LUMMIFI-660114 format. One record per residue (C-alpha): residue in one letter; residue number from 1; x, y, z. Coordinates in steps of 0.1 Angstrom, whole numbers. Layout:
REM LUMMIFI-660114
PT   type   seq      px      py      pz
PT      A   NUM       X       Y       Z
...
END
This chain:
REM LUMMIFI-660114
PT   type   seq      px      py      pz
PT      M     1     821     817     551
PT      T     2     823     846     575
PT      I     3     808     824     602
PT      V     4     836     799     597
PT      V     5     863     825     601
PT      L     6     849     840     632
PT      C     7     834     809     649
PT      C     8     864     803     671
PT      T     9     861     838     685
PT      I    10     824     832     693
PT      V    11     831     800     712
PT      L    12     858     817     732
PT      L    13     834     844     743
PT      V    14     809     818     754
PT      N    15     835     800     775
PT      L    16     845     832     791
PT      R    17     809     839     803
PT      S    18     808     808     825
PT      V    19     831     791     850
PT      H    20     835     754     842
PT      S    21     848     727     866
PT      S    22     885     721     865
PT      S    23     909     744     884
PT      L    24     880     756     906
PT      E    25     878     721     920
PT      D    26     913     726     932
PT      G    27     904     760     947
PT      L    28     920     782     920
PT      L    29     903     809     899
PT      I    30     921     829     873
PT      V    31     909     865     867
PT      T    32     920     891     843
PT      V    33     909     925     829
PT      A    34     906     930     791
PT      T    35     885     954     772
PT      D    36     895     943     737
PT      E    37     897     909     723
PT      T    38     931     912     708
PT      D    39     952     884     694
PT      G    40     973     885     726
PT      F    41     941     881     746
PT      L    42     930     851     725
PT      R    43     965     835     731
PT      Y    44     961     841     768
PT      V    45     927     824     768
PT      R    46     941     795     748
PT      S    47     967     790     775
PT      T    48     941     789     802
PT      K    49     920     764     783
PT      K    50     951     742     775
PT      Y    51     959     738     812
PT      D    52     923     736     824
PT      L    53     924     769     843
PT      D    54     891     785     851
PT      L    55     890     821     839
PT      K    56     869     852     846
PT      V    57     873     882     824
PT      Y    58     862     917     835
PT      G    59     857     946     812
PT      L    60     854     928     779
PT      G    61     838     950     753
PT      E    62     839     981     775
PT      A    63     859    1013     768
PT      W    64     894    1014     784
PT      L    65     895    1042     809
PT      G    66     929    1034     825
PT      G    67     951    1058     805
PT      D    68     980    1051     781
PT      V    69     996    1024     801
PT      A    70    1019    1015     773
PT      N    71    1038    1048     775
PT      S    72    1031    1061     810
PT      A    73    1017    1053     845
PT      G    74     980    1043     847
PT      G    75     959    1013     850
PT      G    76     938    1021     881
PT      Y    77     908    1011     860
PT      K    78     919     975     864
PT      I    79     915     977     901
PT      N    80     881     993     898
PT      L    81     869     966     875
PT      L    82     882     940     899
PT      K    83     864     957     928
PT      E    84     831     952     910
PT      G    85     839     918     896
PT      L    86     852     900     927
PT      T    87     823     910     949
PT      E    88     809     875     947
PT      F    89     841     861     962
PT      A    90     844     884     991
PT      G    91     853     867    1024
PT      R    92     861     833    1009
PT      E    93     890     815    1025
PT      D    94     886     784    1004
PT      L    95     894     800     971
PT      I    96     927     813     958
PT      I    97     924     839     931
PT      M    98     952     847     906
PT      F    99     952     879     887
PT      T   100     973     884     856
PT      D   101     974     908     827
PT      S   102     962     891     795
PT      Y   103     975     907     764
PT      D   104    1011     898     771
PT      V   105    1008     868     794
PT      V   106    1007     830     789
PT      F   107    1005     801     813
PT      T   108    1027     771     809
PT      N   109    1012     747     835
PT      G   110     980     740     854
PT      A   111     964     745     888
PT      S   112     982     717     908
PT      E   113    1017     732     899
PT      I   114    1006     767     906
PT      L   115     990     759     940
PT      E   116    1020     737     951
PT      K   117    1044     766     944
PT      F   118    1021     791     961
PT      R   119    1017     770     993
PT      K   120    1055     765     995
PT      M   121    1059     802     997
PT      D   122    1039     803    1030
PT      A   123    1021     835    1021
PT      R   124     985     848    1020
PT      V   125     993     869     989
PT      V   126    1021     867     964
PT      F   127    1030     894     939
PT      S   128    1053     890     909
PT      A   129    1087     907     911
PT      E   130    1110     925     886
PT      G   131    1143     943     886
PT      F   132    1129     978     881
PT      C   133    1113    1001     907
PT      W   134    1085    1016     887
PT      P   135    1067    1040     885
PT      D   136    1082    1058     915
PT      K   137    1120    1052     916
PT      S   138    1123    1071     949
PT      L   139    1108    1041     967
PT      V   140    1139    1019     960
PT      D   141    1153    1021     995
PT      K   142    1120    1013    1011
PT      Y   143    1120     978     996
PT      P   144    1133     948    1016
PT      K   145    1168     937    1005
PT      V   146    1171     906     984
PT      T   147    1200     884     973
PT      T   148    1219     888     940
PT      N   149    1198     862     922
PT      E   150    1165     876     932
PT      K   151    1142     904     919
PT      R   152    1135     931     945
PT      F   153    1106     952     931
PT      L   154    1068     945     929
PT      N   155    1051     941     895
PT      S   156    1014     943     894
PT      G   157    1010     922     862
PT      G   158    1006     891     883
PT      F   159     996     883     918
PT      M   160     976     856     937
PT      G   161     962     850     971
PT      Y   162     932     840     991
PT      A   163     900     856     978
PT      K   164     893     872    1012
PT      D   165     927     890    1012
PT      I   166     927     899     976
PT      Y   167     892     915     980
PT      E   168     904     935    1010
PT      I   169     935     947     993
PT      I   170     917     961     962
PT      H   171     892     977     985
PT      Y   172     918     992    1009
PT      R   173     913    1027     994
PT      S   174     898    1043     963
PT      I   175     918    1048     932
PT      A   176     911    1069     901
PT      N   177     909    1050     868
PT      T   178     940    1068     855
PT      D   179     961    1064     886
PT      D   180     988    1038     886
PT      D   181     977    1003     898
PT      Q   182    1013     992     904
PT      L   183    1020    1022     927
PT      Y   184     987    1013     945
PT      Y   185     999     978     953
PT      T   186    1035     990     959
PT      N   187    1024    1014     987
PT      I   188    1005     986    1004
PT      F   189    1035     962    1002
PT      L   190    1059     988    1015
PT      D   191    1037     995    1045
PT      L   192    1051     969    1070
PT      E   193    1018     967    1090
PT      L   194     998     960    1059
PT      R   195    1024     936    1045
PT      E   196    1022     916    1077
PT      K   197     984     919    1080
PT      W   198     979     902    1046
PT      K   199    1011     882    1047
PT      I   200    1023     896    1014
PT      K   201    1054     883     997
PT      L   202    1071     889     964
PT      D   203    1080     861     941
PT      T   204    1116     872     940
PT      R   205    1129     839     925
PT      A   206    1103     836     898
PT      E   207    1088     804     912
PT      I   208    1054     812     898
PT      F   209    1056     845     879
PT      Q   210    1083     854     854
PT      N   211    1084     891     843
PT      L   212    1106     892     812
PT      N   213    1115     929     811
PT      G   214    1152     930     821
PT      A   215    1153     892     825
PT      L   216    1156     879     789
PT      G   217    1191     867     795
PT      E   218    1180     847     826
PT      I   219    1157     823     808
PT      T   220    1161     796     783
PT      L   221    1136     775     763
PT      K   222    1135     738     770
PT      F   223    1117     708     755
PT      K   224    1107     675     770
PT      G   225    1091     652     745
PT      S   226    1062     670     729
PT      T   227    1061     697     757
PT      S   228    1079     730     760
PT      Y   229    1087     752     790
PT      M   230    1109     780     802
PT      Y   231    1137     776     827
PT      N   232    1153     804     848
PT      V   233    1190     797     848
PT      I   234    1197     823     875
PT      S   235    1172     812     901
PT      G   236    1170     775     889
PT      T   237    1132     777     887
PT      T   238    1105     768     862
PT      P   239    1079     796     863
PT      V   240    1043     790     853
PT      V   241    1032     825     843
PT      F   242    1052     844     817
PT      H   243    1046     882     814
PT      G   244    1061     900     784
PT      N   245    1060     934     802
PT      G   246    1075     966     790
PT      P   247    1095     968     758
PT      V   248    1102     931     754
PT      K   249    1069     922     737
PT      V   250    1085     913     704
PT      E   251    1108     888     720
PT      F   252    1080     875     742
PT      N   253    1059     869     711
PT      R   254    1087     850     696
PT      M   255    1092     828     727
PT      A   256    1054     823     728
PT      N   257    1056     805     694
PT      Y   258    1072     777     713
PT      L   259    1053     779     746
PT      L   260    1019     761     751
PT      D   261    1037     733     733
PT      G   262    1032     754     701
PT      W   263    1064     741     686
PT      T   264    1086     713     700
PT      T   265    1117     695     687
PT      N   266    1098     661     688
PT      S   267    1064     671     674
PT      G   268    1071     702     654
PT      C   269    1044     728     651
PT      Q   270    1014     717     671
PT      S   271     997     751     671
PT      C   272     996     751     633
PT      K   273     967     727     635
PT      E   274     945     749     657
PT      D   275     915     768     644
PT      V   276     922     760     607
PT      I   277     897     761     579
PT      N   278     893     735     551
PT      L   279     882     752     519
PT      K   280     878     718     503
PT      Q   281     845     716     522
PT      F   282     831     745     502
PT      M   283     819     750     466
PT      E   284     837     777     447
PT      D   285     806     799     448
PT      D   286     809     798     486
PT      F   287     846     808     488
PT      P   288     852     840     507
PT      T   289     857     873     487
PT      V   290     892     886     484
PT      M   291     905     921     476
PT      M   292     939     916     459
PT      G   293     961     947     458
PT      V   294     990     944     434
PT      F   295    1016     971     438
PT      I   296    1044     980     414
PT      E   297    1064    1006     433
PT      K   298    1099    1000     421
PT      K   299    1118     989     391
PT      T   300    1114     951     392
PT      P   301    1130     924     371
PT      F   302    1110     895     357
PT      I   303    1077     914     361
PT      T   304    1062     895     332
PT      E   305    1066     862     351
PT      F   306    1052     880     382
PT      F   307    1020     888     364
PT      Q   308    1017     854     349
PT      K   309    1019     839     384
PT      V   310     993     863     398
PT      A   311     969     853     370
PT      A   312     976     816     376
PT      L   313     965     816     413
PT      K   314     941     788     419
PT      Y   315     912     807     433
PT      P   316     879     816     416
PT      R   317     884     850     400
PT      Q   318     848     858     404
PT      K   319     856     860     441
PT      I   320     885     884     437
PT      D   321     883     922     434
PT      L   322     916     932     417
PT      L   323     933     965     424
PT      V   324     965     974     406
PT      H   325     988    1004     414
PT      N   326    1016    1009     389
PT      S   327    1038    1039     396
PT      L   328    1064    1033     369
PT      E   329    1063    1041     332
PT      L   330    1089    1013     328
PT      H   331    1063     987     337
PT      K   332    1033    1002     319
PT      D   333    1034     978     289
PT      A   334    1038     946     311
PT      T   335    1009     958     333
PT      Q   336     987     964     303
PT      V   337     994     930     289
PT      F   338     984     914     322
PT      L   339     952     935     323
PT      D   340     943     926     288
PT      N   341     948     889     295
PT      V   342     925     889     326
PT      A   343     900     914     314
PT      D   344     864     908     327
PT      S   345     875     877     346
PT      Y   346     877     892     380
PT      R   347     848     903     402
PT      S   348     860     939     396
PT      I   349     892     956     384
PT      N   350     906     990     395
PT      V   351     938    1003     381
PT      L   352     960    1033     390
PT      H   353     985    1042     363
PT      P   354    1016    1063     366
PT      S   355     996    1092     350
PT      D   356     973    1091     381
PT      K   357    1003    1103     402
PT      M   358     990    1086     433
PT      S   359    1017    1080     459
PT      E   360    1025    1046     473
PT      I   361    1012    1055     507
PT      N   362     979    1068     494
PT      A   363     975    1038     470
PT      R   364     980    1013     498
PT      N   365     957    1031     521
PT      W   366     931    1034     492
PT      A   367     933     996     487
PT      I   368     924     992     524
PT      E   369     894    1016     521
PT      E   370     882     998     489
PT      C   371     884     965     507
PT      K   372     861     980     534
PT      K   373     837     994     509
PT      K   374     833     960     493
PT      A   375     830     943     526
PT      C   376     858     920     516
PT      Q   377     864     890     537
PT      Y   378     902     890     530
PT      Y   379     927     915     518
PT      L   380     957     901     499
PT      S   381     986     925     493
PT      V   382    1012     916     467
PT      D   383    1043     936     457
PT      S   384    1059     931     423
PT      D   385    1091     915     438
PT      A   386    1070     887     453
PT      H   387    1065     857     431
PT      F   388    1037     831     436
PT      D   389    1056     798     428
PT      N   390    1028     779     445
PT      D   391     995     785     428
PT      M   392     977     773     460
PT      T   393     992     801     481
PT      L   394     960     821     486
PT      Q   395     940     791     496
PT      L   396     967     779     520
PT      L   397     969     812     537
PT      I   398     931     814     541
PT      E   399     930     779     556
PT      Q   400     955     788     583
PT      N   401     929     813     597
PT      R   402     951     839     613
PT      S   403     944     876     615
PT      V   404     974     886     594
PT      I   405     996     860     577
PT      A   406    1024     861     552
PT      P   407    1040     831     533
PT      L   408    1077     830     539
PT      I   409    1094     840     507
PT      A   410    1131     846     503
PT      R   411    1156     857     477
PT      T   412    1167     824     462
PT      G   413    1197     810     480
PT      K   414    1199     839     504
PT      L   415    1187     848     539
PT      W   416    1168     879     527
PT      T   417    1131     873     533
PT      N   418    1098     891     537
PT      F   419    1099     890     575
PT      W   420    1119     901     604
PT      G   421    1124     878     634
PT      S   422    1130     907     658
PT      L   423    1134     945     660
PT      S   424    1163     967     670
PT      T   425    1158     993     697
PT      N   426    1149    1019     671
PT      G   427    1123     996     654
PT      F   428    1144     984     624
PT      Y   429    1156     949     615
PT      A   430    1172     926     640
PT      R   431    1179     889     636
PT      S   432    1162     866     661
PT      E   433    1181     836     673
PT      D   434    1157     813     653
PT      Y   435    1156     833     621
PT      V   436    1181     813     601
PT      D   437    1165     780     612
PT      I   438    1131     792     600
PT      V   439    1144     806     567
PT      E   440    1164     774     560
PT      G   441    1136     751     570
PT      R   442    1151     735     600
PT      K   443    1121     747     619
PT      I   444    1088     745     601
PT      G   445    1057     761     615
PT      L   446    1037     793     620
PT      W   447    1057     822     635
PT      N   448    1045     853     653
PT      V   449    1068     880     640
PT      P   450    1071     918     643
PT      Y   451    1074     926     606
PT      I   452    1062     912     573
PT      S   453    1061     926     537
PT      S   454    1058     919     500
PT      M   455    1030     893     502
PT      F   456    1005     889     530
PT      L   457     968     882     538
PT      I   458     946     902     563
PT      Q   459     912     889     575
PT      G   460     883     912     567
PT      H   461     874     918     604
PT      I   462     909     932     609
PT      V   463     907     954     578
PT      S   464     876     970     592
PT      K   465     898     983     622
PT      L   466     924     999     600
PT      T   467     925    1036     592
PT      N   468     953    1049     571
PT      P   469     977    1023     584
PT      Y   470    1004    1031     559
PT      S   471    1006    1068     568
PT      A   472    1038    1077     587
PT      L   473    1064    1104     580
PT      D   474    1093    1087     598
PT      V   475    1094    1053     582
PT      D   476    1086    1035     549
PT      P   477    1050    1023     543
PT      D   478    1058     987     550
PT      M   479    1072     995     584
PT      A   480    1044    1020     591
PT      L   481    1018     992     586
PT      C   482    1036     967     608
PT      R   483    1041     993     636
PT      Y   484    1004    1002     633
PT      L   485     994     965     636
PT      R   486    1018     959     666
PT      N   487    1004     990     684
PT      K   488     969     976     680
PT      G   489     979     942     693
PT      I   490     973     925     660
PT      F   491     996     896     655
PT      M   492    1015     891     622
PT      Y   493    1024     855     614
PT      V   494    1047     841     588
PT      S   495    1043     805     576
PT      N   496    1069     782     562
PT      L   497    1046     752     563
PT      H   498    1048     750     525
PT      F   499    1070     764     497
PT      F   500    1051     794     485
PT      G   501    1074     814     463
PT      H   502    1103     837     463
PT      L   503    1115     873     462
PT      V   504    1134     888     432
PT      D   505    1162     911     440
PT      A   506    1153     945     425
PT      E   507    1179     966     443
PT      N   508    1205     969     414
PT      F   509    1182     963     384
PT      D   510    1198     979     353
PT      T   511    1170     993     331
PT      S   512    1191    1008     304
PT      H   513    1183     980     279
PT      K   514    1152     967     261
PT      H   515    1154     933     277
PT      N   516    1170     943     310
PT      E   517    1167     908     325
PT      L   518    1194     895     302
PT      W   519    1219     913     324
PT      D   520    1203     900     357
PT      I   521    1220     866     359
PT      F   522    1240     876     390
PT      N   523    1212     893     410
PT      N   524    1184     868     402
PT      P   525    1200     836     389
PT      H   526    1169     815     396
PT      D   527    1146     837     376
PT      W   528    1172     842     349
PT      E   529    1175     804     345
PT      K   530    1137     799     344
PT      R   531    1134     825     316
PT      Y   532    1165     819     296
PT      I   533    1177     783     300
PT      H   534    1162     755     279
PT      E   535    1136     735     297
PT      N   536    1155     703     288
PT      Y   537    1189     715     298
PT      S   538    1193     694     329
PT      K   539    1184     662     311
PT      S   540    1218     662     295
PT      L   541    1234     661     329
PT      Q   542    1215     631     341
PT      E   543    1233     599     346
PT      G   544    1231     577     315
PT      A   545    1218     605     293
PT      V   546    1225     599     256
PT      I   547    1240     631     241
PT      S   548    1234     637     204
PT      Q   549    1266     635     183
PT      P   550    1257     645     147
PT      C   551    1294     645     137
PT      P   552    1325     629     154
PT      D   553    1332     647     186
PT      V   554    1306     673     179
PT      F   555    1280     673     206
PT      W   556    1246     688     205
PT      F   557    1227     701     236
PT      P   558    1196     720     244
PT      I   559    1209     750     264
PT      V   560    1189     782     260
PT      S   561    1152     791     256
PT      D   562    1136     806     225
PT      T   563    1132     837     246
PT      F   564    1169     840     251
PT      G   565    1176     839     214
PT      E   566    1149     864     206
PT      H   567    1160     888     233
PT      L   568    1197     886     224
PT      I   569    1191     892     187
PT      E   570    1169     922     195
PT      E   571    1196     937     218
PT      M   572    1223     932     192
PT      E   573    1202     948     164
PT      L   574    1193     977     187
PT      F   575    1231     982     193
PT      G   576    1235     979     156
PT      Q   577    1273     981     153
PT      W   578    1279     950     132
PT      S   579    1315     946     122
PT      G   580    1308     940      85
PT      G   581    1329     909      81
PT      K   582    1361     929      76
PT      S   583    1396     916      84
PT      E   584    1406     950      99
PT      D   585    1391     949     134
PT      P   586    1400     976     159
PT      R   587    1382     955     186
PT      L   588    1410     930     186
PT      A   589    1445     934     202
PT      G   590    1463     930     169
PT      G   591    1436     949     149
PT      Y   592    1433     921     124
PT      E   593    1410     890     120
PT      N   594    1421     863      96
PT      V   595    1386     848      92
PT      P   596    1363     876      99
PT      T   597    1325     874     105
PT      D   598    1298     900     106
PT      D   599    1295     901     144
PT      I   600    1291     921     176
PT      H   601    1311     911     207
PT      M   602    1294     906     240
PT      K   603    1319     931     255
PT      Q   604    1304     958     232
PT      I   605    1270     955     249
PT      D   606    1285     951     284
PT      L   607    1274     914     286
PT      E   608    1308     897     286
PT      R   609    1311     893     324
PT      H   610    1277     878     325
PT      W   611    1285     855     296
PT      L   612    1316     842     312
PT      H   613    1295     833     342
PT      F   614    1271     815     318
PT      L   615    1300     795     305
PT      K   616    1311     785     340
PT      V   617    1276     776     353
PT      Y   618    1259     761     323
PT      V   619    1285     751     296
PT      S   620    1313     737     318
PT      P   621    1292     709     333
PT      L   622    1282     698     297
PT      Q   623    1318     699     285
PT      Q   624    1330     678     314
PT      K   625    1304     652     306
PT      V   626    1315     647     270
PT      F   627    1352     656     270
PT      L   628    1363     635     299
PT      G   629    1394     645     318
PT      Y   630    1394     681     307
PT      Y   631    1387     705     335
PT      H   632    1393     742     336
PT      D   633    1375     764     362
PT      P   634    1366     790     354
PT      P   635    1366     786     317
PT      A   636    1383     815     298
PT      A   637    1370     830     266
PT      L   638    1384     862     250
PT      L   639    1360     861     220
PT      N   640    1323     858     227
PT      F   641    1302     872     199
PT      V   642    1269     870     179
PT      V   643    1274     863     142
PT      K   644    1249     875     117
PT      Y   645    1246     857      84
PT      D   646    1226     878      60
PT      I   647    1218     872      23
PT      N   648    1229     908      15
PT      R   649    1260     909      37
PT      Q   650    1279     878      48
PT      R   651    1263     846      36
PT      S   652    1289     821      47
PT      L   653    1323     816      63
PT      R   654    1353     800      47
PT      P   655    1370     769      62
PT      H   656    1391     776      94
PT      H   657    1403     764     127
PT      D   658    1391     781     159
PT      S   659    1416     795     183
PT      S   660    1401     776     212
PT      T   661    1404     743     232
PT      F   662    1367     739     224
PT      T   663    1341     760     207
PT      I   664    1304     765     214
PT      N   665    1279     776     187
PT      I   666    1244     783     198
PT      A   667    1215     787     173
PT      L   668    1196     819     181
PT      N   669    1168     815     155
PT      S   670    1152     788     135
PT      P   671    1159     774     100
PT      G   672    1129     772      77
PT      E   673    1112     801      96
PT      D   674    1138     828      99
PT      F   675    1162     817      72
PT      E   676    1170     790      47
PT      G   677    1203     772      41
PT      G   678    1232     777      65
PT      G   679    1248     753      89
PT      C   680    1282     740      97
PT      R   681    1304     715      77
PT      F   682    1334     697      93
PT      L   683    1357     690      64
PT      R   684    1379     663      79
PT      Y   685    1348     642      85
PT      N   686    1328     654      55
PT      C   687    1300     659      80
PT      S   688    1275     687      78
PT      I   689    1249     699     103
PT      T   690    1222     719      85
PT      A   691    1190     715     104
PT      T   692    1202     735     134
PT      R   693    1178     739     163
PT      K   694    1170     771     180
PT      G   695    1183     772     215
PT      W   696    1206     742     210
PT      M   697    1244     743     213
PT      L   698    1270     726     192
PT      M   699    1302     719     211
PT      H   700    1334     707     193
PT      P   701    1372     709     197
PT      G   702    1388     740     183
PT      R   703    1424     736     171
PT      L   704    1438     708     149
PT      T   705    1409     683     144
PT      H   706    1378     702     136
PT      Y   707    1385     722     105
PT      H   708    1351     736      96
PT      E   709    1332     762      75
PT      G   710    1299     781      77
PT      L   711    1276     769      50
PT      P   712    1258     797      30
PT      I   713    1223     808      37
PT      T   714    1200     812       8
PT      K   715    1173     833      24
PT      G   716    1166     854      54
PT      T   717    1190     861      83
PT      R   718    1207     836     106
PT      Y   719    1221     844     140
PT      I   720    1245     823     161
PT      M   721    1262     829     194
PT      V   722    1299     817     194
PT      S   723    1325     814     222
PT      F   724    1361     803     217
PT      V   725    1367     787     251
PT      D   726    1401     784     267
PT      P   727    1421     798     237
END
């Protein structure tokens, strides 16, 4: 399997070792200097291949001796590598050589376009231009003047000219490896005699070269059919070489998602089909090995479901090494249940408990080191707020075959996701112009982004290059990792090619209860519904649905899950302050209840606001379906309570009318299992409902027509949830 993952890299290296016939036939050769095969370099190579540009690479696999060019002057090493590499082309007048940087450069057209633009400039050598005089600002006044819409200063990230002249320029004088290459070329250009000797010009209007630093506001992305290109709105030109120089690399990477026809309005994501793997071609025994790190670093709602989805991933467990770090006592039991359920089924299992007192940073770094020790082919990192709703997620990410890739997951119905489209100047979140389109699915594809979190996959050959990537004192671990990857030139992709899952909102999770998720209906409505709403609830809302009517104008609906009933009962019993079925009731405004029940109000356990929302979202649609013409939004209910019928306390309830427009009565436990007897009798119709169903709701009018009583239980304890709606 390793061969499959790395084969595209091997082919690229082979192609780089030879010059094939395409742009050379037109008299153009592209040369670059690159010591490391970064993702940016591979993107650059892909652009040369797409436009049939012959390429020579110098320095690949060698140590970089040119200094820290990302943060200071340097780069003389590039010139020295060119001196050695271009010897074979010395003196040639029939060949035009173009040099560009590679890690942050892409081409958007081929040799004929490049040569046509070059010849129109009537120069022997053309350098790219930018708006900054760097690295020596004192040279500003020595530059020739330009018009308002032109760039005045030389940039060494791209230049081209006849091989004879290029060779002579790089051999004009010696340069130390750590001296600045841009200053070297600048001094030659500013020397009028040398400028005229080699007929050097600057591409001030970005006819060929577009340096993006300081010019992002001057360009716009355009599409024509299934092709994409950039247009300079200031100069009115369509450059061919795009250079994300300086601090604009994040935005350059974003734009490069579209360039090379990577994504177009007509054809969508074309680059998504490149270099992919098909796992269906392999037997499960041949699947790659995966280290899966599961991290519980914060109080997280719906963690039971999280673990269920981790266990349900469709990937052979014998190929997964599982590592779990749980830092919270709160989630100790849920973690142990998961571990008991999957015991001995994974290739190996390592667990760090709260008692181990390992920090999040150390745990995440340790997982990386464990991955290296096991020579894992992939590392999958999953945080407890990230839910796999697609059990094929791991396979889909592997098949996309990218160095680092995350599935796009969002908080349901919100724009909060596990990726950032851009960065602010201080390295924190910024919204890219395409962020909302990507999140809401108007643009589907594979997106190079500066930050990912919560759930992502790293290829093993990348893991081997990582050393304590989470360690940083100034930012959180997730930001530390992403900064580390960016600094190493490792691209992070986010995919929205499929629906993968979602994020739960753990920010305001109230953990003061036994079943805390009961109170989480506002923060995580999707997960709340999945856990607590009956699986057949929506069937009642379908057109033509037949609603059960066991008594006249008494309707019966499935509405809540068994889990809801069990959790609500347990919370009420833990609270324990049952009213005792007394008429004197200090909880009521008048202090008196005419037909008392043994109950606890939702308000007493701070669940009333949540319950009123439940009435609006889940009960009102059912009411409007069966009681046509009645609409009250939001529904009001002053009394919402759980009634307890117990053989030793209150067994039944005498006949009465409810003070409501309509009443709902939800069975929280099961007759025959938890109690015997019980039910509801509507006296006017002499109609009784005794075989109540757990999780089902009776809905009936309150005043006037539906005089009713609670039938006595004969054994056990019966619990019902009651609301008097619109009193």
